[in-house]
N, C-alpha and C positions, 0 to 999 in steps of 0.2 A: 503493500500500500503506499504510494507517494505520499511525501510530509509537503503540509502546505508550505511553511515554512522553513528557510534551509536548516539542515542539523549541523551543529559543531562538531564535527569528526576526531576522536581521537585516535591516536595512532601510535605504534613501534617500528620504527626503521632501522632495522640492519644491514649494514654493508660499509662502502668505501667512501672516505671523506676525501678528496686529491683536490690538489692544486693542479689547475689544468692550462698547459701554455699552448697555445693553435698557432703552426706559422701555414700560410696560403701559399702553394704552389702553383706556376702554373700545368705542371706534370709528375711524374716520380719520374727522377734519373735511372738510369741502368744500374745494377748491382755496383757499388762504388766507383760510381760517377758522383757529381756535384751538382746538387740541387740549389736554385737562389728561392730566397723566400721574397712574395711580394709584401706582405702583410703579417704585423705577429702580435696575438691578443694573449691574453691572462683575464682568467678566471677562477669561480671556485668548481669545482665538478668532482664525481664519485658517483657512481650510480644512485645509491644510496640517498647521498646529500641531495644529488638534484629532486629527487621525488619528494625527499621532507620538504626542502625549500617549498615545491611545487604545491603541494598537500597544504601546505601552512598559508602560500598566496590564494589558494580559494577557500580561506576562513576556519582550515582545521587546527589542530593541537598537533603538529608531530614533535616525537622526541628521536633521537637519533642516539645509536649506539653505536661508536664505536672508538677507535684510541686515536689519537695521534703524535706527533712529537712536539717538544719544546723549541722551536725555530719557527723562523722567522714566516714561513708559510702558513703554520697555526694561529700566528697573531695576526694575518691576513683573512683567514678564511672562520673562525670562530666568531669573530663579531658580524659578519656577515650573513652567517647564520641566525646568530641570534635578533639582528634587527629585522629577518624575513618573519620572526615567529617562531623556529625551531627553537627546541627545548635541549642545551647543551649539557644538563649537570650530567649526564651518561658517558659523555665523551673523555677518556682518561689520556692526560696528557703524559707523555714517559720520555725523561731526560734520560739521554743516549740514543733513543728513536727516531728514524727519519718518518716526517708527514709523509703519504702519498702523494705521490707526482706524476703525473699523465703528460708525454710530450705529443701534440696530436697534428699530424701533417693533412691540411686539408688543401684536396685538388680543385681544378678548377669547377667541375662538375657538381662541388658540395661534399664530396663522399671524404670520409678520412680513414687514415691508419695509424691505429694508437699504438705508444707504449708506455706501459704504466709500469712505475716500483711502487707497489702495494703499502712497501714500508711498515709502519703500526698498526694501520689496520685490520693486521692478521693475528695480534694480541686478543683479541676479545676474549674474556675466560666465561664459563660456565657460570662461575658463582658471582657473577657480575647482574648474572638474570635473577629475578625474583616473580613470587608473585603478584607485588604492588602494581608492577607494570601493565598486568591484564585487566586490573578493577577498571571496568564499563570505554575499555576500548574496543573498538570499533575495528579494525583492521592492524595483523602484524603482518610489514611488508618486507620480502627479504630481496636483498641485492643477491643473483647465481654467485656472485665472486666469492662471495662470503663462504660458501660451500667448498672452496679450494683446500683451505689451508688449516690446520690445528691449531692451537685450541679454538679457533671461532669455529668452526665446523662444530664443534664440541657445543659450545655458547648457542648457535641455531638448533641443533635439534633438542635440547632443553627449552630454549624459549618457544619453538612451534608446540612443542605438547604441553609446556603450560598453555600456550594459547587457545588450544582446542580445549583442555581442562575448561578452561575459564570462559567458555563460548564467543572469542576471538575469531575470527576471520583471519584466514592466511593467504596472502598473496606472494607469487613468486616471479620473480623479472629475470627468466633467462638468455647467458649471452652464449656468444658463439665457442667460446672456451670452456666454459664450464659446462656446456649440453656432452662434453668430450671429458673435459679432464674429472667433472664433478658429476659424470652420469649415474653412478651407483647412487649414492646420496640422491640426488633428485627425484631419482623411481622410487626409494624410500618414503621421501615427504609427499609423493602424488597422491595417496590417500586422504591425507590431510588438508589438502588444499583446497579452499574457494574459488582459489583464480589463478591461473598458469599464463603470463604476457611471453610468447615469444614469436621467430620468424619463421620462416619457411625451413631456413636453415638448420636452425637450432631443433625444430621439429623433427627434421629426416636424422638428424643426428642422436638427439636422445633416444629415438624408437628403435632406429637402426632399419627402419624402413625403405621399402622401395620406391614407395608413392606417396605424395602429401595425404591422400585418401586412406592409405593404409595408417598413413604416422596418425592420424586424428582419432581415426577408431581406438588405436592401442593406447592414446593417449585416454582416451571416454573410459576406457576399459580398466586404466589402474586406479578409477574412481575419484579423479579429480571432477568436480562440481562444474569449472567455468574455463572455457580456453579463449583466450582472445590474441588472434593470431594476426602477429601485425604485417600489413602489405604496401609498406612504403607509400608512393604518391596514390598507389589503389587499394588506400584506407585498411581496413581490418575486415576479420570476418569472426563472430562471436557464436561461439558451440559449444552448448550443453547438451545434455541426455535430453532435450525435447526442443530445443529450439538450434535455428541455424542461420545466423542472418549475415549478409553480406551488406557493410555498409563501405561504400563511396570516401575517397578521399577530397581535398580539396586543394586547386591548383594554385601553386604559388611560387615565386621566382625562388630556388631553394638558393641558400649562403653558405651552410655549416649545419649537416645534421647531428652533430655533436650533443645529447641533450635530449632530441624528440622522442626516443624510447623512452626516457625517465619520465617528459612530458606526458606522454601518453599512459605509461602507467599510474599519473598524477588522477587524471581525468578519468580512467575507470575506476579508481578504487571511491575518488569522490562522486561520481555518479551511483556506485553500488550503496554507498554509504547513507545517500537520499533516496533509495529504494527506485531511481529513474527507470525502465525501462530498457531492455538492453540497447535495442535501438538507439534510443539518445543518449547514453553512457559512452558507445562508439563514436557516434559524433561528436561528442564534447572532446572525447579523447583523440581523434583526428584533427578535432581544432586548434588544441595545444601543441598538438605535435608539429604541426604544420606553422604555428608560428615562431618556435623555436627554429624550428631548421629556415626560418627566413631571415634569421640575424646569426652575430655571432657569438658561441659561448654558450653556455648554459647557466647553470649555477642560480646568481643572483639575476640574472634576464629569464629567469622561468615566469610566465604568463600569470598575473591578479584574473581574477573572476571576472572582471571588469572585464578585462582585455579580449577574455573567452568570449564574453557578450558579444562586443564592438564587432569581433570578427565574423562570428555566428552571422548578425545583422545585417553585417555586410554581404555576405553569401547567401544571403536569404534571398536578397533583392536578384541575384544573377540565378539561383536556382530553387524555385519554391517549391515548398514540399511541407506537408503538413506537420511531418513529425520531427523535420528540424523548425519550425513554428512556432509549436507547440515549447519547444526547448530554449529557444529565445525567450519566448514570454515567461518560462517559468523564471529563466537567468536573471529578468529585467524586476520581474517581481521581486524575487531575492535579492537583488542589490537596493530594491526601495525606489 
């Protein structure tokens, strides 16, 4: 049942906090070659941190659980999280450890290649996870990079089981590398998930299926309640045991796709927290992803609820649609 007034969602987010350093190039050089950057940009990043900021800017109350160093990167990132509305009390700063750092090389077609040093992020401990985290919490959201290394993996397992025991829904965002390297752990979590968010490549890698249709069927058989299949510029497909909805994407001039998937996650979680129908959740998530892809960086540039409303209002003029019209009205009413 839909709520008349927007609900203030409460969230726990586990995953990485990294400083992202972007360099734009016209093309990638051959191995051993020399590439010249045309532009350089820096922003707060890490998949989990981006989604946490996104949820906060949509009016939610997220807490990010991870570790950082005591360094210049943490000095810059923590205030950005706090100013956005992300609770940082559970971020442990460690002397002698480095904060996460990502170098992103972005080509002329807005695709990026990432090189990440996860640093202190990997050090989240199981004893940092307690029952109090899940009192009145709507979603536990996990970035799959938190499933790569112990002790962080042990903390994730504890968090998922505590969340389920306290009726908190669990969502998992699956990246390319974890789909391969953390496959066993992800499959172990599947029956406990309310939502899994992934792309075609991750779905095929995770299931070892020969076709996307087979991969989706195998994912549903694990017991996951909802699959959000990201399709890039083509939008997304939302699949459960009773629904299978194709939702178109929005035409934009892409600049940098970094963080667009994280914004999509925030949009999906927000919509589900509000009890929106699946098609509305998908349209909203697609819109947030498109907004982020049309600008440089993620982190502090994740869109506010008002930006999502304004973007969709403009799109409504070009593509009249009953579902989109209802969503725009709902967002407008929520903004007052």
